[in-house]
N, C-alpha and C positions, 0 to 999 in steps of 0.2 A: 611431603604430604600435607593434604588440605584440611582444615580443622573441620569438624562438622556443621560446627556453627556458622562457618563462613559458606559451607555448601546450603545449609538450611536457608540462609539469607538470600542467596542467587536464585534459589528454587522459588522462594517467596515473591521476589523482584519479578522472575520470569512471570509466574502466573497474576500477580497485579498487572504488569503490563498489558498482558494479554486477555485479559478480562471484558475489553469491547474494544469496538473497531475505533481507531484513533481520529482526532478532529485534526485534519490538514489543513494548512493556510493554501488553498490552492490558485491565489493570484500570482506566485512567481512563477510557477510552472507553465501556467496558461498564459501569462504575458510574454513568456520566451518562445511558446509554442505560436502564439498569434504572431509575434514579430518575425520569425521564419516563415510563416506562412503555412504552417503545419497540416491545420485540418480545411484549408480550404479547397471545396469540391469544384467551385466552379472560378474561373480565371477572374472574375470582377468582386469577389466576395473580400470584404474589408478585414482588417486586423480585428476590428472590434466584433464583428461577425465570428472571426476566429476565436476568439477569446471567450465570446458567450458561448460557443459551441463545444469549447474544451471543458468550461464550467459544468455546462449542462451534462457532457458526458462522463465527467470526473464524478459528478453527484450521483449519476445513476448505478455507475462501479460501486461507489459507496453503500447503494442501498442494497445490491447484491451481497455485497460482504456482510451487512447487518443480517440478513437471510440466513448466510451460511456460515457465519463466525463461529459458532459452537462446533461444527463439523471439522474444524482444524484442531490440530495440536498446538498446545499452549507453546511448545518451544520453538515450533515453526512460526506461530504468530509474533513470538518476540524476537527471533531473528529476520524474518521479513519485514517487520516494523521498521527495523533497525536498517535494513538494506534500502527499503523504499524510501527512506528518508536521508539517506545519504547524499552528501552535497548541498543539502539545503533545499531540494527542490521536491519535496514527498509527493507521491502521487499514487492515486488509490489504484489505477490499472498496473502499475508497477506491483503495489502490495497482492492484490489479485494473483496476477501472473506468479508472482514469487510461491505463493500459498498454493496454488494448483501444481506448480512443479515439484514443491515438496509433497503434495500428497501423492502424486503420481510415482515419485520415486520412492514412496515408502510402501505403496503397493507392488513396486518391482521388486523390493528386498524381502517379499513374504511369499 
């Protein structure tokens, strides 16, 4: 049996973690995408343009998250922050996708 004090601590940590949209260092994930040519829409687009496009895209997704943050459940936010940060390449796109899927799953269960 888990002591009540441990459950209280976990609950407080979950709420604290989920209070606001996290601040991710986007450089590693965007450098990786740029090196792979992941965002290039035109064949002659450079890795530097890919990097800038990735940063711009991730920043726009973060702005969406800021607007919608209060609509997501605290437990989902804490879980998705962990998932989107796994592997050391955090992404707001991954975070938003995770939160949307959790929200959709919750609606299906009701």
